[in-house]
C-alpha positions in Angstrom: -35.8 26.2 130.6 -37.6 23.7 128.3 -35.7 25.0 125.3 -32.4 24.8 127.1 -33.2 21.2 128.1 -34.1 20.4 124.5 -30.8 21.8 123.3 -28.9 19.6 125.8 -30.8 16.5 124.6 -30.1 17.3 121.0 -26.4 17.7 121.7 -26.4 14.3 123.4 -27.8 12.5 120.4 -24.3 11.4 119.2 -23.7 9.9 122.6 -26.9 7.9 122.5 -26.1 6.6 119.0 -22.6 5.5 119.9 -20.6 8.4 118.7 -19.6 10.4 121.8 -16.6 11.9 119.9 -19.1 13.8 117.8 -21.0 15.5 120.6 -21.3 19.3 120.1 -20.4 18.9 116.4 -20.4 22.5 115.0 -23.0 23.1 112.3 -20.4 24.8 110.1 -17.8 22.0 110.2 -17.1 19.9 107.2 -18.6 16.4 107.2 -15.6 14.9 105.3 -14.1 11.8 107.0 -17.4 10.8 108.7 -19.1 7.5 108.0 -22.7 7.5 106.8 -23.8 6.5 110.3 -21.8 9.4 111.8 -23.3 11.9 109.3 -26.8 10.8 110.2 -26.1 11.1 113.9 -24.7 14.7 113.7 -27.3 15.8 111.2 -30.0 15.1 113.8 -28.4 17.8 116.0 -28.4 20.5 113.3 -31.0 23.2 113.7 -31.5 23.3 109.9 -30.3 21.3 106.9 -31.2 23.3 103.8 -28.6 21.6 101.6 -27.2 23.3 98.5 -28.5 26.8 97.7 -28.3 28.8 94.4 -25.8 31.5 93.7 -26.9 35.1 94.7 -27.2 37.6 91.9 -24.4 40.1 91.2 -24.7 43.5 93.0 -26.1 46.2 90.7 -23.9 49.1 91.9 -20.2 48.7 91.5 -19.2 52.3 92.0 -16.9 53.4 94.8 -18.6 54.1 98.1 -17.9 54.5 101.7 -17.8 51.1 103.4 -16.5 52.1 106.8 -19.8 53.7 107.6 -22.3 53.9 110.5 -24.0 50.7 109.5 -20.7 48.8 109.6 -18.6 49.9 112.6 -15.5 48.0 113.6 -15.9 45.7 116.6 -13.1 43.7 118.2 -13.5 40.0 118.2 -15.7 38.5 121.0 -14.9 35.2 122.7 -15.8 32.5 120.3 -15.7 34.6 117.2 -13.7 32.9 114.4 -11.0 34.5 112.3 -8.6 32.9 109.9 -6.0 33.1 107.2 -7.9 35.6 104.9 -7.5 39.2 106.1 -10.2 40.3 103.8 -12.8 38.0 105.2 -11.6 38.8 108.7 -12.2 42.5 108.0 -15.6 41.9 106.6 -16.6 40.0 109.7 -15.2 42.6 112.0 -17.3 45.2 110.3 -20.5 43.2 110.1 -20.6 42.6 106.3 -20.3 39.0 107.3 -21.6 37.6 110.6 -19.2 38.7 113.3 -19.1 35.1 114.4 -17.1 34.2 111.4 -19.6 31.6 110.2 -21.5 32.2 107.0 -23.2 30.7 103.9 -21.5 30.8 100.5 -24.1 33.4 99.4 -23.3 35.6 102.4 -19.6 35.5 101.6 -20.2 36.3 97.9 -22.4 39.2 98.8 -20.0 40.5 101.4 -16.9 40.6 99.3 -18.8 42.4 96.6 -20.3 44.9 98.9 -17.2 45.4 101.1 -14.5 45.3 98.5 -16.1 45.3 95.0 -14.7 41.9 94.2 -16.3 40.9 90.9 -19.2 38.4 91.1 -17.5 35.7 89.0 -14.3 35.8 90.9 -16.1 36.0 94.2 -18.3 33.0 93.3 -15.4 30.9 92.0 -13.2 31.4 95.0 -16.1 30.9 97.5 -17.3 27.7 96.0 -13.8 26.4 95.3 -13.4 26.7 99.1 -16.8 25.7 100.2 -17.0 22.3 98.4 -13.9 21.1 100.3 -14.1 23.0 103.6 -17.9 23.7 104.2 -20.8 21.7 105.5 -22.9 20.7 102.5 -26.0 19.9 104.6 -26.2 23.1 106.7 -24.8 25.3 103.9 -22.4 26.9 106.4 -18.7 27.3 106.7 -16.2 28.9 109.0 -13.7 31.6 107.7 -11.0 30.2 110.0 -10.5 28.0 113.0 -11.8 27.9 116.5 -11.1 25.8 119.6 -13.9 23.7 121.1 -14.4 23.1 124.8 -12.4 19.9 124.5 -9.4 22.0 123.1 -9.9 20.4 119.7 -9.2 22.6 116.7 -12.4 22.9 114.6 -11.4 23.4 111.0 -12.7 25.8 108.4 -11.0 27.9 105.8 -7.7 27.1 107.6 -7.7 23.5 106.5 -4.3 23.1 104.8 -4.1 21.8 101.3 -7.8 22.0 100.4 -7.7 25.7 99.3 -5.5 27.5 101.9 -1.8 27.0 101.0 1.8 27.8 101.6 3.8 31.0 100.9 1.0 33.4 102.1 1.8 37.1 102.4 1.4 37.4 106.2 0.5 33.9 107.3 3.1 31.1 107.9 3.2 27.8 106.2 1.2 25.0 107.9 4.4 23.0 108.4 5.7 25.5 110.9 2.6 25.2 113.1 0.3 28.3 112.4 -1.1 29.0 109.0 -3.9 31.4 110.0 -2.5 34.0 112.5 -0.9 37.3 111.5 2.9 36.9 111.4 4.9 40.0 112.1 8.1 38.6 110.6 6.4 38.1 107.3 4.9 41.6 107.4 8.4 42.9 108.0 9.3 41.2 104.8 6.5 43.1 103.0 7.9 46.3 104.5 11.4 45.4 103.4 10.3 44.8 99.8 8.3 48.1 99.8 11.3 50.1 101.0 13.7 48.4 98.6 11.7 48.8 95.3 8.5 50.7 96.1 9.7 53.9 97.8 8.0 52.8 100.9 4.8 51.8 99.2 3.3 48.4 98.2 3.6 48.4 94.4 3.3 45.6 91.8 7.1 45.3 91.9 7.4 45.2 95.7 4.5 42.8 96.1 6.1 40.5 93.5 9.4 40.7 95.3 7.8 39.8 98.6 6.0 36.8 97.0 9.3 35.7 95.5 11.0 35.9 98.9 8.1 34.0 100.5 8.3 31.2 97.9 12.0 30.9 98.0 12.0 30.8 101.8 9.4 28.0 101.8 11.4 26.0 99.2 14.5 26.4 101.4 12.9 25.5 104.8 9.6 23.6 104.3 10.1 20.1 103.1 6.3 19.8 102.5 6.0 23.0 100.5 3.2 22.8 98.0 2.5 25.2 95.1 0.1 23.0 93.2 -3.1 24.5 91.7 -5.3 25.9 93.1 -2.6 27.3 95.5 -0.6 28.4 92.5 -3.5 30.6 91.3 -4.5 31.9 94.8 -0.9 32.7 95.7 -0.4 35.0 92.8 -4.0 36.4 93.0 -3.6 37.3 96.7 -0.4 39.2 95.8 -2.6 41.6 93.9 -5.2 42.0 96.7 -3.5 44.8 98.7 -3.4 46.9 95.6 -6.9 45.8 94.4 -8.8 46.0 97.7 -6.7 47.7 100.4 -6.5 51.1 98.7 -9.3 53.6 99.5 -11.1 54.6 96.3 -8.8 52.6 94.1 -9.1 53.3 90.4 -10.8 51.0 87.9 -7.4 50.1 86.5 -5.7 49.7 89.9 -3.1 52.4 89.5 -2.8 53.7 93.1 -0.2 52.0 95.3 -1.0 50.8 98.9 0.4 52.3 102.0 2.0 50.0 104.6 -0.2 51.5 107.4 -3.4 50.7 105.5 -2.1 47.2 104.7 -1.3 46.5 108.4 -4.8 47.7 109.3 -6.2 44.8 107.2 -3.6 42.1 107.7 -3.2 42.5 111.4 -6.1 44.5 112.8 -8.9 43.2 110.4 -10.1 46.8 110.2 -10.9 49.3 107.4 -8.8 52.5 107.8 -10.9 55.5 108.7 -13.0 56.9 105.9 -12.3 53.9 103.6 -14.0 53.7 100.2 -14.2 50.5 98.3 -12.6 50.4 94.8 -14.1 52.0 91.7 -15.5 49.2 89.6 -15.5 45.5 90.1 -12.3 43.5 90.3 -13.1 40.4 88.4 -11.4 37.7 86.2 -10.2 40.1 83.5 -8.7 42.5 86.1 -7.0 39.9 88.2 -5.8 38.1 85.1 -3.9 41.2 83.9 -2.2 41.8 87.3 -1.6 38.0 87.7 0.4 38.1 84.4 2.5 41.0 85.6 3.3 39.4 88.9 4.0 36.0 87.4 6.4 37.7 84.9 8.5 38.8 87.9 8.3 35.7 90.1 8.1 33.0 87.5 7.5 30.0 89.8 5.2 27.4 88.2 3.0 24.8 89.9 4.9 22.1 91.8 6.0 21.0 95.2 9.0 20.2 97.4 10.4 16.7 97.5 12.4 17.4 100.6 14.0 20.7 101.7 15.3 22.9 98.8 14.2 20.4 96.2 11.3 22.0 94.3 9.9 19.9 91.5 7.7 21.5 88.8 4.5 19.4 88.0 4.4 19.3 84.2 0.8 18.0 84.3 -0.5 21.1 86.2 -1.1 23.9 83.7 -2.3 26.3 86.4 -5.6 27.1 84.7 -9.0 27.7 86.3 -10.3 24.6 84.5 -7.5 22.6 86.1 -8.4 24.1 89.5 -12.0 23.1 88.9 -11.0 19.5 88.1 -8.7 19.3 91.1 -11.3 20.6 93.5 -13.9 18.3 92.1 -11.7 15.3 92.4 -10.7 16.2 95.9 -14.3 16.6 96.9 -15.0 13.0 95.6 -12.0 11.8 97.7 -13.3 13.5 100.8 -16.7 11.9 100.5 -16.2 8.4 99.2 -19.5 7.1 100.7 -21.9 9.9 101.3 -25.5 9.5 102.5 -28.1 10.1 99.9 -29.0 13.6 101.3 -25.3 14.5 101.4 -24.6 13.2 97.9 -27.5 15.3 96.5 -26.1 18.5 98.2 -22.6 17.8 97.0 -23.6 17.2 93.4 -25.7 20.4 93.4 -22.7 22.4 94.8 -20.4 21.0 92.2 -22.8 22.1 89.5 -22.8 25.5 91.0 -19.0 25.5 91.2 -18.9 24.7 87.5 -21.2 27.6 86.7 -18.8 30.0 88.5 -16.2 29.4 85.8 -18.1 31.7 83.5 -15.6 32.7 80.7 -12.4 33.3 82.6 -9.2 34.4 80.9 -6.9 32.6 83.4 
C-alpha cells in the first residue's frame, strides 16, 4: 500500500509544480516541445534517468537459426501493449525478442533485430538511432515502437510520429494525411497482392515489390497534398521495399534469392507473427546487401527525394542527394530544432546520442 501511495504522489508531481497537463507522462515519450521547467517536472516522476548509453556489440553468430522457438512463442497483444508502423518490430515484440509492451531501449532494439531477423549491426544501429534521437526519451533511454492512447484519450507518440523518421508511401500503412499511419491497411496489402500476381507469378519478387512501391508513391502524389519523400524517408521507403525479401522469407539465402510468399508476408504485416517453423536469414543483411537491392529497386521506380506542393505536384529537391550522410545531417539538425533550450542533463544526453548516431555510419555504400 505504501508503494502504491508513493507512486500516486510521484505521478502528481507535475500538478504540484503547475503542469497538470503533464501528469502521468510516459517514461518512453519524447521530451521534445517541453520547456526546461516542464522537463524537470516530468523527470522527477521517472523511475530511472540513465541518460545516453553505449551501442551494444554485434552478435557473434549470424547463421540461419530457428527463431519461432519455445523461448519466443507468439502472444497476442494485451491491453496497453504498443504496436506501430513497423511490422518487423511489431513481430519482435509479439514474440518477446523485444518487450511485449512495445517499449524498449535502443540497445534492446538493435539486439532484437539482429537476433530475430539477422539485420546487420551497422544497419540496425543506424536506423535505430536515426529514429531514437528524434522520437525517443533521451533521459530515460526509452522509446515506443508505435502509439498508444492514454487514459485521457490523448495519443502518446513514438515511432509513429510523422515526418521525424516514419513517412509516406509505406507498403501496408497509410499516409499520415489520411488519418492512420500505423495500422495495417488491407487495401494497400491488396495492392501488394496485385503487383505479385501481375509480375511475380503470385510471389513477392524484386520486380513486384518495386511495382507496388511505384504504385504507392504515385497514389500519394495524386491524392496527398502534403506527400513528402525527403531523406531520410527516401532511403527508408526504398529500403523497406527490400525487407519482405530480406527478412520475411524463412532461411533466406545470403544473397537474398528466394521470393516471399503472400501468406508469409501477411503473417508479418497484419498478424505480427512469424510463420510456423520460421528461420531467420543466412548471414547478416547490412549496408552492402541493402545497397545492392536498393539500387535494383530505385532503377525500376526512379523517384528522387522531394515533396508535393499541392495535389499531383511533386517537386524534386535538388539539394537532397539521398545519402546516409545527408540523412545524418538532416536528423541532427532536426534534433537541434526539437530541443532549442534543453536542460543541462538533457543536453548532455542528446550530445552523447548524436555522437553515437555518427558512429553508426561506419563505412556505408549508400
